[in-house]
N, C-alpha and C positions, 0 to 999 in steps of 0.2 A: 577603836581598839587601843587597849591598855597593856604595856609591856613591862615586865619585871626583868631587869638586867642585872644579872650577877658579874660582877666586873672586878672584885678585889683591888688591890693597889692600882691607881692611876694618879702618878704625880706627874703633872705636865711639864714639870722641870726636868724630869728623867724619864722622858717617853721612848718606850721601844716600839717596834714593828706591831705587835699585836695590839698594843694601846692605841698606837695611832690609827689602826684600822678600825677599832672600836669607836673611837672618837669621830673619826670621819663617816663612817656609816651612821652613827647617831645623829649626827649634824644634818644628814640628807633626810633621815625618815621622821625625826622628831616633829617637823612642822605637819605632817601629815596624820600624826597619832593624837589621839584624844589625851593619854597620858603616858609618861615614861618615868618609872621609878628606878633609879641606878643606886645599886648597893655597892659603895666603895670602902676601901680601907681607911686609914690613916689621913690621907689628904683629901681635902674636898675642894682644891682648886679647879677642878673640873666644873664647878659651879660658874665658874668666869667666862667659860665657853657659851654657857646657856643663860646668860643673865637676863636676857630679854625675852625668854620663852617660859612662860608660867607653867606649861605641860610638862616641864622636866624637873623632876625633884633627884636631888643626889643625897643620899642617906648614908651618913658615916657608920661603919659597923666598928666596934671596938672589940678588938681580940687579941690574945696573948700572941706575941711574937717569939716563935722559935726557929731558930736557924735551920733552914731546910724543910721546915714543916708548916709554914705560914700558910699555905694552900689548905692545910688541913684543919688548921685552928681558925682561918676565916670561913672554910666552908661550915664548919660546926656552928659557929656565931652567927652567920648569916641566915640560917634556915628560920629560927624563930622570929628574927626580924621579918623575914620575907612574909611570913603568915599574917603579919599585921595589914598587909597592903592588898587593894583588890586589882587583880590583873587578869588578862585573857591569855597570855603567852608568856613563857619563861624564856630568856634569852641569856645563854651562858658565853660569856665574852671568849672563854678560851678552855679547851678541853681538860684542862686539869682541875677545873671547878665542876666538872659534869656530875660529880657524885652529889654535891649540894644541890643542884637542880633536879637530878632525880628523885631526891628525897622530898623536895618541894612538889614535883609533880605527883609523886604517889599520895601526898597527903591533899593535893587539892584537885587532881585530876585535870590538870592544865596542861597542854601541850609544851614540849620541849624542843627548843632549838639551839643548836650548838655551832659555834664557829671554831673551826679545828684549824690551828695552825702547825702544831707539830705533836701527833700523839705518842712519839717516843721522848717526849721532854725529860722524864726522869734520867733515863740513861743518856741521852745525847747532849742535854742542856745543863741539867743538874749533876751530871756525873755519879748518879747513883750506880752502884755496882752490879746490880741484878735487874734482868729485864722484869722480873716479879712486880718491881714497882711500877713500871710501865702499865702492866697489866691490870694492876690494881687501881690505878688511877683512870685508866680507860674503861674499866667494867661498865661504866654507866652509859657508854656510847650505844649499847644496844637497847636502851631505853628510849633514846633521842627519837623524837618524831621525824626531825629533818637535821642533817648536817651539812653546814656549809664549808667545804674545805678550800685553802687557799692554793692549794697545788695538787696536782695527780699523786705525788709523793704523800701528801697527807691524806688525800682521799682513799688511796689503796690502804695506808694504815689504819684508817678509820673502819673500813670495811673488815679488814683483818680482825679487829678488835670488837666486832659485832654490829656496826652501825648499818642500818638497812637502807635508809634513803639518804643518799650522800650527792651533792651537787658541788663542782668545782665552781667558785667565783674567785678569781685571782685578786690579789691586791693590786690597786691601781696606782698610777702616779700622775702627780701633776707636771705637765709639760709647758 
């Protein structure tokens, strides 16, 4: 199986919870796959994690940085790049990138899988003043073939925004 992963900015020097989740899942599934193409933003230091895995390709997407709108510009610039690769499934690292995944799905007919951390990211984390931004960002969840939410909170919100097939896979911890 070949996976196209829409990941945006993953800088291992400044890694957050969603990024750590993505990297850990990728480390575990990559050896079992034929190919994983990961579209990242400015930093390509993720390559260091997969230096001995020839089936993982890290592709840098150049896009204009606009404060609070990086998700939009990254999404717009990642779509044409994604279409250059062969893949069987689209994996969107975080729900705020789902609309890029939807466009790729509509253009290719490939299934869309979304990892859902917080569907209210615009209002709760980015402090956008209106819930309309959350609704815009999450519109694409209704097109996802499968959504993996990290909590019941995220799962319930994903369903509220139209996701049909939602499963809860909580973040793990190393003990």
